[in-house]
VOPAGU-2260 file (C-alpha; in pm, 1 decimal, decimal comma):
REM VOPAGU-2260
SITE   aa  ch    i         X         Y         Z
SITE  UNK   A    0   15605,9  -11586,4    3237,9
SITE  UNK   A    1   15367,4  -11434,9    3498,2
SITE  UNK   A    2   15142,7  -11257,6    3238,7
SITE  UNK   A    3   15088,8  -11580,8    3045,0
SITE  UNK   A    4   14746,4  -11746,3    3042,8
SITE  UNK   A    5   14725,6  -12118,5    3103,3
SITE  UNK   A    6   14650,2  -12176,5    2730,9
SITE  UNK   A    7   14956,8  -11972,9    2630,2
SITE  UNK   A    8   15174,3  -12169,4    2872,6
SITE  UNK   A    9   15042,8  -12500,3    2735,8
SITE  UNK   A   10   15097,4  -12382,3    2375,2
SITE  UNK   A   11   15452,2  -12267,1    2455,4
SITE  UNK   A   12   15536,0  -12600,5    2622,4
SITE  UNK   A   13   15388,9  -12794,4    2328,3
SITE  UNK   A   14   15591,8  -12585,8    2081,4
SITE  UNK   A   15   15909,4  -12652,8    2280,0
SITE  UNK   A   16   15831,4  -13027,4    2292,5
SITE  UNK   A   17   15757,8  -13030,1    1916,8
SITE  UNK   A   18   16089,8  -12858,1    1841,5
SITE  UNK   A   19   16273,9  -13117,3    2052,8
SITE  UNK   A   20   16085,6  -13403,8    1884,2
SITE  UNK   A   21   16153,3  -13253,6    1538,7
SITE  UNK   A   22   16529,0  -13249,7    1603,5
SITE  UNK   A   23   16517,0  -13612,9    1709,0
SITE  UNK   A   24   16313,3  -13700,3    1394,9
SITE  UNK   A   25   16578,8  -13520,5    1185,0
SITE  UNK   A   26   16852,4  -13720,0    1357,8
SITE  UNK   A   27   16661,0  -14040,1    1275,9
SITE  UNK   A   28   16638,0  -13920,6     914,6
SITE  UNK   A   29   17011,2  -13850,9     904,7
SITE  UNK   A   30   17084,3  -14203,1    1031,9
SITE  UNK   A   31   16860,6  -14355,4     762,3
SITE  UNK   A   32   17019,6  -14129,3     499,4
SITE  UNK   A   33   17370,9  -14241,4     589,6
SITE  UNK   A   34   17250,9  -14604,0     562,8
SITE  UNK   A   35   17103,9  -14519,2     218,6
SITE  UNK   A   36   16754,0  -14606,0     348,7
SITE  UNK   A   37   16603,0  -14318,3     155,0
SITE  UNK   A   38   16231,3  -14392,0     194,9
SITE  UNK   A   39   16271,6  -14415,1     572,6
SITE  UNK   A   40   16477,0  -14095,2     570,6
SITE  UNK   A   41   16202,8  -13913,3     376,1
SITE  UNK   A   42   15947,8  -14031,1     631,5
SITE  UNK   A   43   16159,1  -13910,9     925,9
SITE  UNK   A   44   16226,0  -13570,7     765,3
SITE  UNK   A   45   15854,0  -13541,6     688,2
SITE  UNK   A   46   15781,5  -13602,0    1056,3
SITE  UNK   A   47   16035,6  -13333,2    1152,3
SITE  UNK   A   48   15870,9  -13086,4     911,2
SITE  UNK   A   49   15525,5  -13159,3    1055,7
SITE  UNK   A   50   15654,8  -13096,5    1408,0
SITE  UNK   A   51   15847,0  -12779,6    1318,5
SITE  UNK   A   52   15771,3  -12610,3     987,1
SITE  UNK   A   53   16007,7  -12321,0    1064,0
SITE  UNK   A   54   16334,9  -12512,6    1018,5
SITE  UNK   A   55   16462,6  -12508,9     660,3
SITE  UNK   A   56   16722,6  -12779,3     726,3
SITE  UNK   A   57   16451,9  -13046,6     739,6
SITE  UNK   A   58   16341,8  -12948,7     386,9
SITE  UNK   A   59   16703,5  -12927,5     270,1
SITE  UNK   A   60   16768,9  -13275,8     402,5
SITE  UNK   A   61   16463,0  -13407,0     221,0
SITE  UNK   A   62   16596,3  -13240,5     -97,4
SITE  UNK   A   63   16927,0  -13424,8     -46,8
SITE  UNK   A   64   16736,3  -13754,4     -39,2
SITE  UNK   A   65   16557,1  -13665,7    -364,0
SITE  UNK   A   66   16895,1  -13584,2    -518,3
SITE  UNK   A   67   17031,9  -13926,3    -415,5
SITE  UNK   A   68   16720,7  -14089,3    -562,6
SITE  UNK   A   69   16787,3  -13900,1    -889,0
SITE  UNK   A   70   16453,9  -13716,4    -846,9
SITE  UNK   A   71   16613,7  -13388,0    -951,7
SITE  UNK   A   72   16295,5  -13187,4   -1011,5
SITE  UNK   A   73   16162,4  -13285,4    -667,5
SITE  UNK   A   74   16502,4  -13188,9    -523,3
SITE  UNK   A   75   16482,5  -12841,5    -679,2
SITE  UNK   A   76   16121,4  -12788,6    -563,7
SITE  UNK   A   77   16212,4  -12892,8    -208,9
SITE  UNK   A   78   16511,4  -12654,9    -211,1
SITE  UNK   A   79   16283,3  -12370,1    -323,1
SITE  UNK   A   80   16051,3  -12446,1     -29,4
SITE  UNK   A   81   16352,1  -12462,8     204,0
SITE  UNK   A   82   16474,4  -12121,6      85,8
SITE  UNK   A   83   16126,8  -11972,8     131,7
SITE  UNK   A   84   16103,1  -12111,7     487,5
SITE  UNK   A   85   16461,4  -12006,4     556,1
SITE  UNK   A   86   16402,6  -11647,1     448,6
SITE  UNK   A   87   16076,3  -11627,8     642,6
SITE  UNK   A   88   16240,6  -11753,7     961,2
SITE  UNK   A   89   16579,9  -11581,4     922,1
SITE  UNK   A   90   16794,9  -11886,4     850,7
SITE  UNK   A   91   17166,4  -11833,9     806,4
SITE  UNK   A   92   17307,8  -11726,7     470,4
SITE  UNK   A   93   17515,2  -12045,9     454,9
SITE  UNK   A   94   17204,0  -12265,4     477,0
SITE  UNK   A   95   17027,6  -12071,4     202,2
SITE  UNK   A   96   17344,8  -12077,5      -8,0
SITE  UNK   A   97   17367,5  -12456,6      31,4
SITE  UNK   A   98   17010,8  -12496,0     -93,0
SITE  UNK   A   99   17095,6  -12292,0    -405,1
SITE  UNK   A  100   17409,5  -12503,5    -459,1
SITE  UNK   A  101   17205,9  -12822,6    -436,0
SITE  UNK   A  102   16960,8  -12678,4    -692,9
SITE  UNK   A  103   17258,7  -12609,7    -921,0
SITE  UNK   A  104   17386,5  -12966,6    -885,5
SITE  UNK   A  105   17039,9  -13102,9    -967,4
SITE  UNK   A  106   17022,2  -12872,8   -1271,7
SITE  UNK   A  107   17359,3  -13003,4   -1391,3
SITE  UNK   A  108   17232,9  -13361,0   -1360,7
SITE  UNK   A  109   16930,2  -13257,7   -1569,3
SITE  UNK   A  110   17163,0  -13109,3   -1832,3
SITE  UNK   A  111   17069,1  -12744,5   -1773,0
SITE  UNK   A  112   17404,4  -12576,3   -1718,1
SITE  UNK   A  113   17274,8  -12220,3   -1772,5
SITE  UNK   A  114   17018,4  -12267,8   -1494,5
SITE  UNK   A  115   17289,6  -12420,0   -1276,3
SITE  UNK   A  116   17505,5  -12108,4   -1322,2
SITE  UNK   A  117   17209,8  -11889,5   -1220,3
SITE  UNK   A  118   17151,9  -12094,1    -902,7
SITE  UNK   A  119   17524,4  -12084,9    -821,0
SITE  UNK   A  120   17531,8  -11707,5    -863,6
SITE  UNK   A  121   17240,3  -11686,9    -618,0
SITE  UNK   A  122   17433,9  -11913,5    -381,1
SITE  UNK   A  123   17733,7  -11680,8    -409,0
SITE  UNK   A  124   17517,4  -11382,6    -314,2
SITE  UNK   A  125   17412,0  -11566,0       1,9
SITE  UNK   A  126   17757,0  -11691,8      92,6
SITE  UNK   A  127   18066,7  -11675,6    -124,4
SITE  UNK   A  128   18254,8  -12004,8    -155,9
SITE  UNK   A  129   18555,5  -12107,7    -365,9
SITE  UNK   A  130   18378,9  -12428,5    -471,3
SITE  UNK   A  131   18082,1  -12237,4    -617,1
SITE  UNK   A  132   18318,0  -11994,9    -788,6
SITE  UNK   A  133   18503,9  -12285,6    -954,9
SITE  UNK   A  134   18177,7  -12451,6   -1059,3
SITE  UNK   A  135   18050,2  -12127,0   -1214,7
SITE  UNK   A  136   18372,0  -12081,3   -1416,8
SITE  UNK   A  137   18374,0  -12445,0   -1529,9
SITE  UNK   A  138   18006,8  -12438,9   -1632,9
SITE  UNK   A  139   18039,0  -12106,9   -1815,5
SITE  UNK   A  140   18333,5  -12248,4   -2009,1
SITE  UNK   A  141   18139,5  -12566,3   -2095,5
SITE  UNK   A  142   17838,3  -12361,1   -2208,4
SITE  UNK   A  143   18062,6  -12147,7   -2433,3
SITE  UNK   A  144   18232,3  -12458,0   -2579,2
SITE  UNK   A  145   17894,4  -12622,6   -2648,0
SITE  UNK   A  146   17764,9  -12305,0   -2811,8
SITE  UNK   A  147   18078,1  -12283,1   -3029,5
SITE  UNK   A  148   18046,0  -12650,6   -3127,7
SITE  UNK   A  149   17681,4  -12594,5   -3227,3
SITE  UNK   A  150   17783,8  -12290,1   -3426,9
SITE  UNK   A  151   18049,1  -12493,3   -3617,9
SITE  UNK   A  152   17791,1  -12764,3   -3696,7
């Protein structure tokens, strides 16, 4: 860019290098994740986030690790951050929908089916999937059955 100052050129090159390094850190995290080396995966995703805070997938991946570690509240918080970053930086609807779905799955594990339904409905607004639709129907049915059982007691 001919109008660019030297500082702007240096900053642009650094940003490009950071984005490249962040993708390689994510890849490292993915490798650790598939080997179930969750602490190492968290570290690698953290590095990716530090290098490029505009990519929601790094946060989503970290949320997946928390889910595997059964740290469901941390998973949900990380998904919320991912959605915020995703919206701010125009991430795809599918990515945002996936984060909502993961929040729903964490809510189910924590025994909060009503909250899970709410997250799944948000996921459906981002990107409609058959799987989410089935999960919503199943959860709504379970919630109704549980309510009826409580009422009988």
